[in-house]
N, C-alpha and C positions, 0 to 999 in steps of 0.2 A: 131744685125738683123737674120744674118746668119742663128747660131744658134738656135735662137730662137726656128723662125716658126715649125722647127721639133720637136723642143720638144713638142711645145703645141702640135703638131702633136698627137703626141705617147699621149701624156698624155688624149685628148680625146680617144684615140682610146681604153685604157687599161685603163678608168677611175673605170667603175663598178668591174674589177678583184682590181685594188687598195683597193678602199673600202671593199671587201670583208677583204683582207688582212689586212688594216687598223684593222676592225671589231675583226676578230679574235686577231691579238697581244693583242688587251685592252683586250678581256676576257681572253685570256688568262696570262695580267699583274696580272687582278683581281683577281682570284685564287692562285695566286705566292702572289701576297700580303695577303687575309688573310689566306692561310696556314702560311705563312712567319710572321702576327701580331699573329696568335696564339701559334707559335711556344715561338716566344718573352715572349708573354703571359705565357705559363708555365714556362720558365725556370725562369722567375722575382717569379711564383710563387712559386718554389721547394727553390729561394736562399731566399725569406723571412717568408717561411714557421717555419723554425728554429728558426727564429729571434722572429717571433709572438709567439713562444708555449713560449720563455724567457719571453716575457714581458705577457705574460698570466697566468704564474705562480705566481707569487705576486699576481693580480691582482683575481685567483682562493682563494689564501691563505685566503686573505680579505675578501672575500663573505663567505667562510668556516668560518671563525671567528665571522664575523656576526652571520650567520647563529647559532651558536655555543651558543653565547650569547643571543639571540631569544630563543633560547630553553631552553636555562635555566633558564629565564625569563620565560617563559611559564611552564617548570614544578615548578617554585617554588608559581605558584596561584594556579595552579593546585592541588599541593600540601598542599600547602595551604587551596583550598574549597575540598580539598576531606578530610582533617583532621576534618573541620567543620561537613560539610555531616556525617564522619562516628561518632561524637560526637552525633550526635541527634540520625542516627540509634541505636546508642548502649542505646540512653534514649526511642525508642522506643520501644528497644525489652526489654527493662525492665520495660516497662508499659503495656504493652500486657502480657508477662509470670506471670504478678503480676492479671493481669485480667483475663488472663486464668485459673489461681489458684482460685481467685475467683467468674469464673464462674463457676468452675469443683463444688467448695466446694458448689455454692445455688443450683445446680442442684440435688447434691444429698441430699438436704435439702430437698425440694421442687417435686424430686421423679417425674424427667423433664425425658420425654421417648427421647429416641437419635434421632437428623435429619435426615434429607429423604438422601438416599445417589446419589449422579447423577454417572452417567457414561458415555459414548458417544460412539460411532462409528460415524467413519469416509465415506464419500461416495459423489460421483461427480455426478454433475447435467450432467445427458446424454443427457436430452428434457427438452424446458421450453412449456409454454404456456400463453400469456398474447395476452388477445381479449377484447373486451367489456364486456364479459360476463363471463371468466375466468380467473385466473390471476395464474397458478400453475407453479410446476417445477416435473421433474420428475429425482431419484435419479436409482444408481445400486445398492443398499441396500434393504434386504427383511428382512421376519420375519427369513428365516434361519440366518442374523446375528443381530436380536434380537430386529427387527425395529417392534413395535404397533402401529398401532393407537391412535392419539391423543397426540402423543409426541413431543417433540421441537425440531427442526430445527434451526442452530444456524450458522452463518458462522463468519468470521472473524469481522465484522464489531458488531455487534446486532441479535438478534430474527430478523426469517427470514421468518418462520411460521410455522406450525402445520402438521405432517403427518394426512392425509385425506385417502388415502387408502394404501395396504401395500397389497403384493404378499411375492413369494415366493423369488425373486431376485432383485425385483425390489417395487420402494416405490412413492406414489405421494402425494408435500408436498402443499398444502394448504399457500400461502402467507395470510399477514396482512395486505396486500393491496384489497385482494380481498371481495366481497358482501358480502360473507356469515362465513367472517372473524371477528371472537372478542375474544378477550387477557383480560383476566387480567391488568391488568399494576396500577401503580403509581406514584405520583410523587415521586422524589428522593430526592429533599430538604424536602420538606412538608410532605412524605409521607400522603399524599391526593389519595384516589383509585378511580380509575373507572374501565373502557371500553375500549379498542383501537379497534373503530368500521370498516372495513376495505368498502368501496363504491367503487372498482374500477377504483380509480383516486389513481392520486401517495403519496399521504399525507391522508392517513386514518383518521379517529375522533376521539373523546376525547365524551364519552359517560358519563352521571349520573354520571355527577362530581356534589361533595354536592355544594347547593348554595353558605356555605362561604368558599368554595374552594377559593384559592390568587395564580394564574399565571401568567405567562409573557413569550414572546418569549423569547426562546432562557433556557427552562426550562428542565431537562432532565426529559426524560420518561425510566424506567423500569421496569419490569416485577412483579405483586408480589406474585407468589406464589399459589395464591390462588386458588382452586378449584381442585387442583393435574396436574399430565402431568407436567406443564411448572416450570421449578426451579426458584426460586426468583432473583429477581437480574440482570440478565440478561437485559443491553440494550437494549435497541429501536428505540429512535430517540429524537428530539428536537422539545418544537413547536414553529411550524411555525407561523401561524397565529392563533389572536382572531378576528372571525367579526360577530355581529351581533347574541353572544353567541354559535356559532359554535368556536372547538377550533380545529384549524388542527394539525400532526404530521408528522415531516420531520423523515423517517426513517433514521437511519445509513445504514444500508444494500443497495450496487447500485446495483439492482436486474437484471439488465442487464449486469453485472459483473459476480456474482457468477459462481465460479466454482467446490470447495467445499466447503459441510456442516456437521456438527457433529450434529448426531439427539442425544439427551439425554435424556437416560435412570434413571424416576428419579423415587426412591418413599424409600420405607421403606425395606430396603435389610432381614432384618430375622425381624419379632414378635413369641415370644414364641403361642405356639397354646396351646389350652385348658387344654391337659395331659400331657403341657409341652413338645409337639414333635416341633421345628422349623417348622415354614411355610413361603414360600418364599411369597412375597408381590412384584408386579409389581406398 
């Protein structure tokens, strides 16, 4: 009791200082333990890395062997498929050559004139107008590039429209969805002719279809080439709906994302003139 009382007094007097020292010591001990753990982990990683590398080599070798076997099996099946496809293509080439010779012989017998020549001029879309009254796009190619009024504007997906105005350095294209657009088309499967008429909606109509025409949603529509200017066989769209006798066509071209189109310069390249002088006809 003689020593306990002074010790207790000292503890009460320096209790705050002792608590601060203990907290500081705990903090330093925690940092020392983290550094020690990190050091031990680093040493263990350095020691295990060679062992893991040795263990991984057989696993990698087995995986490479499995991949090689899979590649060989795939190449074998691909080779068989390509052989079959090559045989079919050879048969088609032989048939095409035979039909080409027969076609040339018949044309010579019938004195058939040559097919129209189609060349293309690429142009970028620099502006567009899609309002209630007009649906057009502006191109950066004009008369100096050989663009003429009435020529077809073809995007990567299919027919976009026809040239309606031509300047020296620019041209304006009337889209197939415009109210004033009229394009001669036909059903690809049945060859039934019609007129694709725009009405300022996203899906133009098919007009002047024969009463005996047979069509259904999903049928492909292509240009017929009648009337000149637009080459035949250009994809236009598919039949989207048939409601109350009105046939709607969904165009292939996404008009809001078109950046480049090709202007089709379509016509007979040369025809003999009255005195034997070749005349150029576009």
